PyMOL Python script that loads the backbone (N, CA, C, O; Angstrom):
from pymol import cmd

cmd.read_pdbstr("""\
ATOM      1  N   MET A   1       7.618  -7.874 -31.106  1.00  0.00           N
ATOM      2  CA  MET A   1       7.913  -6.930 -29.802  1.00  0.00           C
ATOM      3  C   MET A   1       7.216  -7.635 -29.123  1.00  0.00           C
ATOM      4  O   MET A   1       6.115  -7.965 -29.562  1.00  0.00           O
ATOM      5  N   LYS A   2       7.641  -8.065 -27.878  1.00  0.00           N
ATOM      6  CA  LYS A   2       6.840  -8.794 -26.763  1.00  0.00           C
ATOM      7  C   LYS A   2       5.830  -8.000 -26.318  1.00  0.00           C
ATOM      8  O   LYS A   2       6.053  -6.791 -26.381  1.00  0.00           O
ATOM      9  N   ILE A   3       4.619  -8.403 -25.819  1.00  0.00           N
ATOM     10  CA  ILE A   3       3.711  -7.582 -24.976  1.00  0.00           C
ATOM     11  C   ILE A   3       4.390  -7.901 -23.435  1.00  0.00           C
ATOM     12  O   ILE A   3       4.397  -9.002 -22.884  1.00  0.00           O
ATOM     13  N   PRO A   4       4.902  -6.754 -22.952  1.00  0.00           N
ATOM     14  CA  PRO A   4       5.300  -6.879 -21.469  1.00  0.00           C
ATOM     15  C   PRO A   4       4.373  -7.786 -20.348  1.00  0.00           C
ATOM     16  O   PRO A   4       3.276  -7.232 -20.272  1.00  0.00           O
ATOM     17  N   ASP A   5       4.417  -8.765 -19.615  1.00  0.00           N
ATOM     18  CA  ASP A   5       3.612  -9.179 -18.628  1.00  0.00           C
ATOM     19  C   ASP A   5       3.489  -8.166 -17.313  1.00  0.00           C
ATOM     20  O   ASP A   5       3.803  -6.992 -17.116  1.00  0.00           O
ATOM     21  N   LEU A   6       2.787  -9.365 -16.399  1.00  0.00           N
ATOM     22  CA  LEU A   6       2.786  -8.192 -15.000  1.00  0.00           C
ATOM     23  C   LEU A   6       4.373  -7.987 -14.756  1.00  0.00           C
ATOM     24  O   LEU A   6       4.952  -6.901 -14.751  1.00  0.00           O
ATOM     25  N   ASN A   7       5.036  -9.449 -14.527  1.00  0.00           N
ATOM     26  CA  ASN A   7       6.246  -9.578 -14.242  1.00  0.00           C
ATOM     27  C   ASN A   7       7.483  -8.508 -14.556  1.00  0.00           C
ATOM     28  O   ASN A   7       8.301  -7.991 -13.795  1.00  0.00           O
ATOM     29  N   ASP A   8       7.269  -8.382 -16.080  1.00  0.00           N
ATOM     30  CA  ASP A   8       7.686  -7.423 -16.552  1.00  0.00           C
ATOM     31  C   ASP A   8       7.936  -5.999 -16.038  1.00  0.00           C
ATOM     32  O   ASP A   8       8.958  -5.393 -15.716  1.00  0.00           O
ATOM     33  N   LEU A   9       6.430  -5.636 -16.083  1.00  0.00           N
ATOM     34  CA  LEU A   9       6.356  -4.571 -15.738  1.00  0.00           C
ATOM     35  C   LEU A   9       6.296  -4.076 -14.044  1.00  0.00           C
ATOM     36  O   LEU A   9       6.197  -2.913 -13.653  1.00  0.00           O
ATOM     37  N   MET A  10       6.352  -4.836 -13.519  1.00  0.00           N
ATOM     38  CA  MET A  10       7.028  -5.251 -11.478  1.00  0.00           C
ATOM     39  C   MET A  10       8.444  -5.013 -12.117  1.00  0.00           C
ATOM     40  O   MET A  10       8.756  -3.865 -11.803  1.00  0.00           O
ATOM     41  N   GLN A  11       9.296  -5.497 -12.761  1.00  0.00           N
ATOM     42  CA  GLN A  11      10.545  -5.354 -12.855  1.00  0.00           C
ATOM     43  C   GLN A  11      11.165  -3.977 -13.189  1.00  0.00           C
ATOM     44  O   GLN A  11      12.219  -3.442 -12.845  1.00  0.00           O
ATOM     45  N   ASP A  12      10.185  -3.611 -13.945  1.00  0.00           N
ATOM     46  CA  ASP A  12      10.494  -2.051 -14.979  1.00  0.00           C
ATOM     47  C   ASP A  12      10.356  -1.063 -13.768  1.00  0.00           C
ATOM     48  O   ASP A  12      11.300  -0.350 -13.427  1.00  0.00           O
ATOM     49  N   LEU A  13       9.371  -1.053 -13.253  1.00  0.00           N
ATOM     50  CA  LEU A  13       8.874  -0.315 -12.082  1.00  0.00           C
ATOM     51  C   LEU A  13       9.915  -0.477 -10.660  1.00  0.00           C
ATOM     52  O   LEU A  13      10.006   0.434  -9.836  1.00  0.00           O
ATOM     53  N   GLN A  14      10.509  -1.515 -10.560  1.00  0.00           N
ATOM     54  CA  GLN A  14      11.168  -1.757  -9.183  1.00  0.00           C
ATOM     55  C   GLN A  14      12.491  -0.894  -9.962  1.00  0.00           C
ATOM     56  O   GLN A  14      12.964   0.040  -9.314  1.00  0.00           O
ATOM     57  N   LEU A  15      13.071  -1.185 -11.293  1.00  0.00           N
ATOM     58  CA  LEU A  15      14.073  -0.362 -11.517  1.00  0.00           C
ATOM     59  C   LEU A  15      14.000   0.804 -11.455  1.00  0.00           C
ATOM     60  O   LEU A  15      14.867   1.391 -10.808  1.00  0.00           O
ATOM     61  N   ALA A  16      13.080   1.462 -12.021  1.00  0.00           N
ATOM     62  CA  ALA A  16      12.426   2.585 -12.008  1.00  0.00           C
ATOM     63  C   ALA A  16      12.767   3.322  -9.977  1.00  0.00           C
ATOM     64  O   ALA A  16      13.428   4.209  -9.438  1.00  0.00           O
ATOM     65  N   LYS A  17      11.996   2.439  -9.654  1.00  0.00           N
ATOM     66  CA  LYS A  17      12.121   2.830  -7.978  1.00  0.00           C
ATOM     67  C   LYS A  17      13.438   3.041  -7.907  1.00  0.00           C
ATOM     68  O   LYS A  17      13.746   4.231  -7.827  1.00  0.00           O
ATOM     69  N   GLN A  18      14.339   2.249  -7.911  1.00  0.00           N
ATOM     70  CA  GLN A  18      15.851   2.015  -7.125  1.00  0.00           C
ATOM     71  C   GLN A  18      16.406   3.282  -7.849  1.00  0.00           C
ATOM     72  O   GLN A  18      16.883   4.152  -7.120  1.00  0.00           O
ATOM     73  N   ILE A  19      16.398   3.535  -9.500  1.00  0.00           N
ATOM     74  CA  ILE A  19      16.734   4.938  -9.583  1.00  0.00           C
ATOM     75  C   ILE A  19      16.309   6.170  -8.840  1.00  0.00           C
ATOM     76  O   ILE A  19      16.939   7.206  -8.625  1.00  0.00           O
ATOM     77  N   ALA A  20      15.094   5.817  -8.498  1.00  0.00           N
ATOM     78  CA  ALA A  20      14.621   7.124  -7.851  1.00  0.00           C
ATOM     79  C   ALA A  20      15.385   7.597  -6.365  1.00  0.00           C
ATOM     80  O   ALA A  20      15.905   8.646  -5.986  1.00  0.00           O
ATOM     81  N   ILE A  21      15.176   6.335  -5.785  1.00  0.00           N
ATOM     82  CA  ILE A  21      15.755   6.268  -4.336  1.00  0.00           C
ATOM     83  C   ILE A  21      17.427   6.702  -4.398  1.00  0.00           C
ATOM     84  O   ILE A  21      17.917   7.459  -3.561  1.00  0.00           O
ATOM     85  N   ASP A  22      18.400   5.954  -5.792  1.00  0.00           N
ATOM     86  CA  ASP A  22      19.823   6.571  -5.759  1.00  0.00           C
ATOM     87  C   ASP A  22      19.936   8.173  -6.117  1.00  0.00           C
ATOM     88  O   ASP A  22      20.873   8.867  -5.719  1.00  0.00           O
ATOM     89  N   GLU A  23      18.908   8.638  -6.881  1.00  0.00           N
ATOM     90  CA  GLU A  23      18.720  10.078  -7.162  1.00  0.00           C
ATOM     91  C   GLU A  23      18.109  11.024  -6.013  1.00  0.00           C
ATOM     92  O   GLU A  23      17.882  12.230  -5.909  1.00  0.00           O
ATOM     93  N   ARG A  24      17.965   9.969  -5.262  1.00  0.00           N
ATOM     94  CA  ARG A  24      16.885  10.676  -3.773  1.00  0.00           C
ATOM     95  C   ARG A  24      15.807  11.636  -4.351  1.00  0.00           C
ATOM     96  O   ARG A  24      15.815  12.866  -4.395  1.00  0.00           O
ATOM     97  N   ASN A  25      15.109  10.968  -4.673  1.00  0.00           N
ATOM     98  CA  ASN A  25      13.764  11.670  -5.399  1.00  0.00           C
ATOM     99  C   ASN A  25      12.574  10.880  -4.983  1.00  0.00           C
ATOM    100  O   ASN A  25      12.093   9.884  -5.523  1.00  0.00           O
ATOM    101  N   PRO A  26      12.156  11.580  -3.816  1.00  0.00           N
ATOM    102  CA  PRO A  26      10.969  10.873  -2.950  1.00  0.00           C
ATOM    103  C   PRO A  26      10.024  10.563  -3.848  1.00  0.00           C
ATOM    104  O   PRO A  26       9.514   9.445  -3.901  1.00  0.00           O
ATOM    105  N   ASN A  27       9.660  11.723  -4.777  1.00  0.00           N
ATOM    106  CA  ASN A  27       8.175  11.801  -5.410  1.00  0.00           C
ATOM    107  C   ASN A  27       8.434  10.565  -6.345  1.00  0.00           C
ATOM    108  O   ASN A  27       7.544   9.718  -6.268  1.00  0.00           O
ATOM    109  N   ALA A  28       9.198  10.352  -6.989  1.00  0.00           N
ATOM    110  CA  ALA A  28       9.150   9.283  -8.279  1.00  0.00           C
ATOM    111  C   ALA A  28       9.248   7.891  -7.495  1.00  0.00           C
ATOM    112  O   ALA A  28       9.043   6.824  -8.075  1.00  0.00           O
ATOM    113  N   VAL A  29       9.648   7.992  -5.845  1.00  0.00           N
ATOM    114  CA  VAL A  29       9.308   6.508  -5.251  1.00  0.00           C
ATOM    115  C   VAL A  29       8.353   6.307  -5.099  1.00  0.00           C
ATOM    116  O   VAL A  29       8.053   5.129  -5.292  1.00  0.00           O
ATOM    117  N   VAL A  30       7.273   7.211  -4.684  1.00  0.00           N
ATOM    118  CA  VAL A  30       6.154   7.133  -4.189  1.00  0.00           C
ATOM    119  C   VAL A  30       5.571   7.160  -5.506  1.00  0.00           C
ATOM    120  O   VAL A  30       4.509   6.615  -5.207  1.00  0.00           O
ATOM    121  N   ILE A  31       5.476   7.382  -6.715  1.00  0.00           N
ATOM    122  CA  ILE A  31       4.771   6.930  -7.692  1.00  0.00           C
ATOM    123  C   ILE A  31       5.267   5.801  -8.363  1.00  0.00           C
ATOM    124  O   ILE A  31       4.509   5.354  -9.224  1.00  0.00           O
ATOM    125  N   ALA A  32       6.439   5.163  -8.186  1.00  0.00           N
ATOM    126  CA  ALA A  32       6.626   3.946  -9.068  1.00  0.00           C
ATOM    127  C   ALA A  32       6.021   2.746  -7.686  1.00  0.00           C
ATOM    128  O   ALA A  32       5.353   1.750  -7.968  1.00  0.00           O
ATOM    129  N   THR A  33       6.376   3.070  -6.395  1.00  0.00           N
ATOM    130  CA  THR A  33       5.622   2.359  -5.457  1.00  0.00           C
ATOM    131  C   THR A  33       4.064   2.441  -5.431  1.00  0.00           C
ATOM    132  O   THR A  33       3.517   1.395  -5.082  1.00  0.00           O
ATOM    133  N   MET A  34       3.320   3.401  -5.709  1.00  0.00           N
ATOM    134  CA  MET A  34       2.022   3.446  -6.166  1.00  0.00           C
ATOM    135  C   MET A  34       1.645   2.517  -7.233  1.00  0.00           C
ATOM    136  O   MET A  34       0.740   1.690  -7.126  1.00  0.00           O
ATOM    137  N   SER A  35       2.567   2.733  -8.533  1.00  0.00           N
ATOM    138  CA  SER A  35       2.014   2.026  -9.558  1.00  0.00           C
ATOM    139  C   SER A  35       2.149   0.731  -9.660  1.00  0.00           C
ATOM    140  O   SER A  35       1.504   0.002 -10.414  1.00  0.00           O
ATOM    141  N   GLN A  36       3.259   0.309  -8.663  1.00  0.00           N
ATOM    142  CA  GLN A  36       3.084  -1.560  -8.299  1.00  0.00           C
ATOM    143  C   GLN A  36       1.996  -1.855  -7.669  1.00  0.00           C
ATOM    144  O   GLN A  36       1.425  -2.928  -7.865  1.00  0.00           O
ATOM    145  N   ALA A  37       1.569  -0.981  -6.857  1.00  0.00           N
ATOM    146  CA  ALA A  37       0.378  -1.565  -5.962  1.00  0.00           C
ATOM    147  C   ALA A  37      -0.684  -1.105  -7.056  1.00  0.00           C
ATOM    148  O   ALA A  37      -1.654  -1.813  -6.786  1.00  0.00           O
ATOM    149  N   LYS A  38      -0.936  -0.535  -7.833  1.00  0.00           N
ATOM    150  CA  LYS A  38      -2.093  -0.449  -9.004  1.00  0.00           C
ATOM    151  C   LYS A  38      -1.859  -1.749  -9.676  1.00  0.00           C
ATOM    152  O   LYS A  38      -2.874  -2.417  -9.872  1.00  0.00           O
ATOM    153  N   LEU A  39      -0.678  -2.264 -10.087  1.00  0.00           N
ATOM    154  CA  LEU A  39      -0.814  -3.298 -10.802  1.00  0.00           C
ATOM    155  C   LEU A  39      -0.836  -4.492  -9.755  1.00  0.00           C
ATOM    156  O   LEU A  39      -1.118  -5.565 -10.289  1.00  0.00           O
ATOM    157  N   LEU A  40      -0.649  -4.543  -8.643  1.00  0.00           N
ATOM    158  CA  LEU A  40      -1.246  -5.855  -8.138  1.00  0.00           C
ATOM    159  C   LEU A  40      -2.916  -5.656  -7.462  1.00  0.00           C
ATOM    160  O   LEU A  40      -3.521  -6.451  -6.744  1.00  0.00           O
ATOM    161  N   SER A  41      -3.284  -4.577  -7.878  1.00  0.00           N
ATOM    162  CA  SER A  41      -4.459  -4.266  -7.155  1.00  0.00           C
ATOM    163  C   SER A  41      -4.726  -3.913  -5.879  1.00  0.00           C
ATOM    164  O   SER A  41      -5.844  -4.112  -5.404  1.00  0.00           O
ATOM    165  N   LEU A  42      -3.594  -3.269  -5.074  1.00  0.00           N
ATOM    166  CA  LEU A  42      -3.503  -3.289  -3.880  1.00  0.00           C
ATOM    167  C   LEU A  42      -4.035  -1.945  -3.537  1.00  0.00           C
ATOM    168  O   LEU A  42      -4.201  -1.812  -2.324  1.00  0.00           O
ATOM    169  N   ASP A  43      -4.336  -0.957  -4.222  1.00  0.00           N
ATOM    170  CA  ASP A  43      -4.889   0.556  -4.433  1.00  0.00           C
ATOM    171  C   ASP A  43      -6.229   0.567  -4.249  1.00  0.00           C
ATOM    172  O   ASP A  43      -6.834   1.559  -4.657  1.00  0.00           O
ATOM    173  N   ARG A  44      -6.939  -0.461  -3.638  1.00  0.00           N
ATOM    174  CA  ARG A  44      -8.194  -0.524  -3.730  1.00  0.00           C
ATOM    175  C   ARG A  44      -8.311  -0.741  -2.237  1.00  0.00           C
ATOM    176  O   ARG A  44      -7.328  -1.067  -1.571  1.00  0.00           O
ATOM    177  N   PRO A  45      -9.715  -0.531  -1.622  1.00  0.00           N
ATOM    178  CA  PRO A  45     -10.419  -0.514  -0.213  1.00  0.00           C
ATOM    179  C   PRO A  45     -10.388  -1.865  -0.290  1.00  0.00           C
ATOM    180  O   PRO A  45     -10.531  -2.510  -1.329  1.00  0.00           O
ATOM    181  N   VAL A  46     -10.170  -2.382   0.990  1.00  0.00           N
ATOM    182  CA  VAL A  46     -10.561  -3.888   0.982  1.00  0.00           C
ATOM    183  C   VAL A  46     -11.789  -4.069   2.192  1.00  0.00           C
ATOM    184  O   VAL A  46     -11.567  -4.018   3.402  1.00  0.00           O
ATOM    185  N   ILE A  47     -13.173  -4.300   1.536  1.00  0.00           N
ATOM    186  CA  ILE A  47     -14.137  -4.548   2.103  1.00  0.00           C
ATOM    187  C   ILE A  47     -14.114  -6.066   3.191  1.00  0.00           C
ATOM    188  O   ILE A  47     -13.946  -7.255   2.920  1.00  0.00           O
ATOM    189  N   LYS A  48     -14.352  -5.379   4.410  1.00  0.00           N
ATOM    190  CA  LYS A  48     -14.209  -6.642   4.929  1.00  0.00           C
ATOM    191  C   LYS A  48     -15.419  -7.517   5.553  1.00  0.00           C
ATOM    192  O   LYS A  48     -16.184  -6.764   6.155  1.00  0.00           O
ATOM    193  N   ASP A  49     -15.738  -8.550   5.589  1.00  0.00           N
ATOM    194  CA  ASP A  49     -16.591  -9.007   5.947  1.00  0.00           C
ATOM    195  C   ASP A  49     -16.892  -9.529   7.249  1.00  0.00           C
ATOM    196  O   ASP A  49     -16.086 -10.336   7.713  1.00  0.00           O
ATOM    197  N   VAL A  50     -17.920  -9.213   7.937  1.00  0.00           N
ATOM    198  CA  VAL A  50     -18.420  -9.125   9.426  1.00  0.00           C
ATOM    199  C   VAL A  50     -19.228 -10.235   9.066  1.00  0.00           C
ATOM    200  O   VAL A  50     -20.084 -10.247   8.181  1.00  0.00           O
ATOM    201  N   VAL A  51     -18.804 -11.428  10.026  1.00  0.00           N
ATOM    202  CA  VAL A  51     -19.745 -12.216  10.232  1.00  0.00           C
ATOM    203  C   VAL A  51     -20.311 -12.506  11.419  1.00  0.00           C
ATOM    204  O   VAL A  51     -19.745 -12.719  12.491  1.00  0.00           O
ATOM    205  N   ALA A  52     -21.602 -12.502  11.136  1.00  0.00           N
ATOM    206  CA  ALA A  52     -22.477 -11.873  12.825  1.00  0.00           C
ATOM    207  C   ALA A  52     -22.192 -12.982  14.001  1.00  0.00           C
ATOM    208  O   ALA A  52     -22.375 -12.693  15.183  1.00  0.00           O
ATOM    209  N   ASP A  53     -21.604 -14.630  13.470  1.00  0.00           N
ATOM    210  CA  ASP A  53     -20.691 -15.283  14.667  1.00  0.00           C
ATOM    211  C   ASP A  53     -19.631 -14.634  15.349  1.00  0.00           C
ATOM    212  O   ASP A  53     -19.439 -14.778  16.556  1.00  0.00           O
ATOM    213  N   ASP A  54     -18.964 -13.950  14.635  1.00  0.00           N
ATOM    214  CA  ASP A  54     -18.046 -13.190  15.235  1.00  0.00           C
ATOM    215  C   ASP A  54     -17.464 -11.952  15.751  1.00  0.00           C
ATOM    216  O   ASP A  54     -16.373 -11.469  16.056  1.00  0.00           O
ATOM    217  N   VAL A  55     -18.766 -11.654  15.701  1.00  0.00           N
ATOM    218  CA  VAL A  55     -18.986 -10.076  16.563  1.00  0.00           C
ATOM    219  C   VAL A  55     -19.954 -10.594  17.184  1.00  0.00           C
ATOM    220  O   VAL A  55     -20.832 -11.246  16.619  1.00  0.00           O
ATOM    221  N   THR A  56     -19.910 -10.367  18.432  1.00  0.00           N
ATOM    222  CA  THR A  56     -21.014 -10.733  19.644  1.00  0.00           C
ATOM    223  C   THR A  56     -21.328  -9.419  20.152  1.00  0.00           C
ATOM    224  O   THR A  56     -22.507  -9.337  20.496  1.00  0.00           O
ATOM    225  N   THR A  57     -20.891  -8.736  20.254  1.00  0.00           N
ATOM    226  CA  THR A  57     -21.243  -7.057  20.647  1.00  0.00           C
ATOM    227  C   THR A  57     -20.985  -6.372  19.917  1.00  0.00           C
ATOM    228  O   THR A  57     -20.316  -6.764  18.960  1.00  0.00           O
ATOM    229  N   LEU A  58     -21.466  -4.765  20.033  1.00  0.00           N
ATOM    230  CA  LEU A  58     -21.376  -4.120  19.217  1.00  0.00           C
ATOM    231  C   LEU A  58     -20.119  -3.341  19.470  1.00  0.00           C
ATOM    232  O   LEU A  58     -19.698  -2.539  18.637  1.00  0.00           O
ATOM    233  N   ASN A  59     -19.422  -3.603  20.791  1.00  0.00           N
ATOM    234  CA  ASN A  59     -18.323  -3.386  21.440  1.00  0.00           C
ATOM    235  C   ASN A  59     -17.323  -3.963  20.209  1.00  0.00           C
ATOM    236  O   ASN A  59     -16.702  -3.191  19.478  1.00  0.00           O
ATOM    237  N   ASP A  60     -17.268  -5.188  20.106  1.00  0.00           N
ATOM    238  CA  ASP A  60     -16.449  -6.187  19.256  1.00  0.00           C
ATOM    239  C   ASP A  60     -16.281  -5.736  18.128  1.00  0.00           C
ATOM    240  O   ASP A  60     -15.160  -5.881  17.641  1.00  0.00           O
ATOM    241  N   LEU A  61     -17.424  -4.979  17.263  1.00  0.00           N
ATOM    242  CA  LEU A  61     -17.168  -4.481  16.179  1.00  0.00           C
ATOM    243  C   LEU A  61     -16.383  -3.440  15.976  1.00  0.00           C
ATOM    244  O   LEU A  61     -15.399  -3.374  15.240  1.00  0.00           O
ATOM    245  N   ILE A  62     -17.028  -2.317  16.910  1.00  0.00           N
ATOM    246  CA  ILE A  62     -16.289  -1.062  17.096  1.00  0.00           C
ATOM    247  C   ILE A  62     -14.463  -1.043  17.331  1.00  0.00           C
ATOM    248  O   ILE A  62     -13.710  -0.197  16.849  1.00  0.00           O
ATOM    249  N   SER A  63     -14.021  -2.323  18.276  1.00  0.00           N
ATOM    250  CA  SER A  63     -12.668  -2.821  18.576  1.00  0.00           C
ATOM    251  C   SER A  63     -12.184  -3.068  17.020  1.00  0.00           C
ATOM    252  O   SER A  63     -11.214  -2.439  16.597  1.00  0.00           O
ATOM    253  N   GLU A  64     -12.818  -3.906  16.268  1.00  0.00           N
ATOM    254  CA  GLU A  64     -12.269  -4.556  14.713  1.00  0.00           C
ATOM    255  C   GLU A  64     -11.983  -3.291  14.051  1.00  0.00           C
ATOM    256  O   GLU A  64     -10.958  -3.253  13.370  1.00  0.00           O
ATOM    257  N   ILE A  65     -12.684  -2.285  14.128  1.00  0.00           N
ATOM    258  CA  ILE A  65     -12.379  -0.970  13.096  1.00  0.00           C
ATOM    259  C   ILE A  65     -11.652  -0.079  13.273  1.00  0.00           C
ATOM    260  O   ILE A  65     -10.968   0.533  12.452  1.00  0.00           O
ATOM    261  N   VAL A  66     -11.806   0.124  14.946  1.00  0.00           N
ATOM    262  CA  VAL A  66     -10.694   0.648  15.409  1.00  0.00           C
ATOM    263  C   VAL A  66      -9.186   0.137  15.102  1.00  0.00           C
ATOM    264  O   VAL A  66      -8.134   0.764  14.982  1.00  0.00           O
ATOM    265  N   SER A  67      -9.433  -0.997  15.036  1.00  0.00           N
ATOM    266  CA  SER A  67      -7.882  -1.522  14.852  1.00  0.00           C
ATOM    267  C   SER A  67      -7.484  -1.299  13.511  1.00  0.00           C
ATOM    268  O   SER A  67      -6.386  -0.802  13.265  1.00  0.00           O
ATOM    269  N   ASP A  68      -8.427  -1.684  12.461  1.00  0.00           N
ATOM    270  CA  ASP A  68      -7.982  -1.313  11.066  1.00  0.00           C
ATOM    271  C   ASP A  68      -7.720   0.495  10.869  1.00  0.00           C
ATOM    272  O   ASP A  68      -7.153   0.993   9.897  1.00  0.00           O
ATOM    273  N   LYS A  69      -8.260   1.229  11.989  1.00  0.00           N
ATOM    274  CA  LYS A  69      -7.619   2.736  11.621  1.00  0.00           C
ATOM    275  C   LYS A  69      -6.482   2.971  12.165  1.00  0.00           C
ATOM    276  O   LYS A  69      -5.978   4.080  11.989  1.00  0.00           O
ATOM    277  N   GLN A  70      -5.925   2.155  12.817  1.00  0.00           N
ATOM    278  CA  GLN A  70      -4.626   2.361  13.953  1.00  0.00           C
ATOM    279  C   GLN A  70      -3.505   1.540  12.902  1.00  0.00           C
ATOM    280  O   GLN A  70      -2.286   1.655  13.036  1.00  0.00           O
ATOM    281  N   LYS A  71      -3.977   0.934  12.137  1.00  0.00           N
ATOM    282  CA  LYS A  71      -2.976   0.115  11.213  1.00  0.00           C
ATOM    283  C   LYS A  71      -2.857   1.231   9.962  1.00  0.00           C
ATOM    284  O   LYS A  71      -1.811   1.341   9.322  1.00  0.00           O
ATOM    285  N   ARG A  72      -3.942   1.973   9.710  1.00  0.00           N
ATOM    286  CA  ARG A  72      -4.232   2.816   8.632  1.00  0.00           C
ATOM    287  C   ARG A  72      -3.169   3.917   8.998  1.00  0.00           C
ATOM    288  O   ARG A  72      -2.215   4.203   8.274  1.00  0.00           O
ATOM    289  N   ALA A  73      -3.429   4.450  10.108  1.00  0.00           N
ATOM    290  CA  ALA A  73      -2.467   5.576  10.981  1.00  0.00           C
ATOM    291  C   ALA A  73      -1.161   5.597  11.020  1.00  0.00           C
ATOM    292  O   ALA A  73      -0.447   6.571  10.779  1.00  0.00           O
ATOM    293  N   ALA A  74      -0.593   3.770  11.537  1.00  0.00           N
ATOM    294  CA  ALA A  74       0.871   3.496  11.430  1.00  0.00           C
ATOM    295  C   ALA A  74       1.328   3.621   9.836  1.00  0.00           C
ATOM    296  O   ALA A  74       2.417   4.052   9.456  1.00  0.00           O
ATOM    297  N   PHE A  75       0.401   3.213   9.114  1.00  0.00           N
ATOM    298  CA  PHE A  75       0.993   2.906   7.848  1.00  0.00           C
ATOM    299  C   PHE A  75       1.317   4.529   7.481  1.00  0.00           C
ATOM    300  O   PHE A  75       2.396   5.034   7.172  1.00  0.00           O
ATOM    301  N   ASN A  76       0.363   4.980   7.587  1.00  0.00           N
ATOM    302  CA  ASN A  76       0.653   6.830   7.163  1.00  0.00           C
ATOM    303  C   ASN A  76       1.868   7.577   7.921  1.00  0.00           C
ATOM    304  O   ASN A  76       2.688   8.321   7.384  1.00  0.00           O
ATOM    305  N   GLU A  77       1.813   7.254   9.149  1.00  0.00           N
ATOM    306  CA  GLU A  77       3.130   7.512  10.219  1.00  0.00           C
ATOM    307  C   GLU A  77       4.598   7.206   9.341  1.00  0.00           C
ATOM    308  O   GLU A  77       5.581   7.938   9.219  1.00  0.00           O
ATOM    309  N   ARG A  78       4.356   5.919   8.820  1.00  0.00           N
ATOM    310  CA  ARG A  78       5.755   5.160   8.452  1.00  0.00           C
ATOM    311  C   ARG A  78       6.047   5.992   6.917  1.00  0.00           C
ATOM    312  O   ARG A  78       7.125   6.511   6.630  1.00  0.00           O
ATOM    313  N   LEU A  79       4.911   5.981   6.093  1.00  0.00           N
ATOM    314  CA  LEU A  79       4.791   6.736   4.685  1.00  0.00           C
ATOM    315  C   LEU A  79       5.368   8.036   4.901  1.00  0.00           C
ATOM    316  O   LEU A  79       5.959   8.474   3.914  1.00  0.00           O
ATOM    317  N   GLU A  80       5.360   8.697   5.812  1.00  0.00           N
ATOM    318  CA  GLU A  80       5.843  10.360   5.916  1.00  0.00           C
ATOM    319  C   GLU A  80       7.081  10.040   6.334  1.00  0.00           C
ATOM    320  O   GLU A  80       7.933  10.773   5.833  1.00  0.00           O
ATOM    321  N   TYR A  81       7.551   9.114   7.158  1.00  0.00           N
ATOM    322  CA  TYR A  81       8.649   9.395   7.828  1.00  0.00           C
ATOM    323  C   TYR A  81       9.881   9.033   6.636  1.00  0.00           C
ATOM    324  O   TYR A  81      10.973   9.602   6.630  1.00  0.00           O
ATOM    325  N   VAL A  82       9.411   7.826   5.503  1.00  0.00           N
ATOM    326  CA  VAL A  82      10.119   7.349   4.188  1.00  0.00           C
ATOM    327  C   VAL A  82      10.175   9.233   3.447  1.00  0.00           C
ATOM    328  O   VAL A  82      11.107  10.032   3.533  1.00  0.00           O
ATOM    329  N   ARG A  83       9.515   9.323   3.119  1.00  0.00           N
ATOM    330  CA  ARG A  83       9.281  11.115   2.721  1.00  0.00           C
ATOM    331  C   ARG A  83      10.162  11.775   3.217  1.00  0.00           C
ATOM    332  O   ARG A  83      11.012  12.261   2.471  1.00  0.00           O
ATOM    333  N   ASN A  84      10.226  12.004   4.731  1.00  0.00           N
ATOM    334  CA  ASN A  84      10.998  12.864   5.104  1.00  0.00           C
ATOM    335  C   ASN A  84      12.489  12.383   4.671  1.00  0.00           C
ATOM    336  O   ASN A  84      13.284  13.260   4.335  1.00  0.00           O
ATOM    337  N   GLU A  85      12.865  11.135   4.668  1.00  0.00           N
ATOM    338  CA  GLU A  85      14.225  10.579   4.885  1.00  0.00           C
ATOM    339  C   GLU A  85      14.699  11.022   3.893  1.00  0.00           C
ATOM    340  O   GLU A  85      15.760  11.640   3.984  1.00  0.00           O
ATOM    341  N   TYR A  86      13.925  10.808   2.348  1.00  0.00           N
ATOM    342  CA  TYR A  86      14.219  11.420   0.933  1.00  0.00           C
ATOM    343  C   TYR A  86      13.983  12.588   0.701  1.00  0.00           C
ATOM    344  O   TYR A  86      14.218  13.055  -0.413  1.00  0.00           O
TER     345      TYR A  86
END
""", "prot")
cmd.dss("prot")
cmd.show_as("cartoon", "prot")
cmd.util.cbc("prot")
cmd.orient("prot")
């Protein structure tokens, strides 16, 4: 018996996700998606390096942070929409 590699695991989770979509089971879709994200290490926070040369003022730094929060908020809105659709 062969030990599954990352590609095998991703394919299995994609199949599980498709079955969950077909069965209209949003919880299973989210679990399969999060499992894929974990396998790809996308579930960890991204630590953004800020180089002093890139940020000339405190206002620039705040703008960068707000931009990240807005992206996160937009993602959360989309996730909620998907959950409500299924």
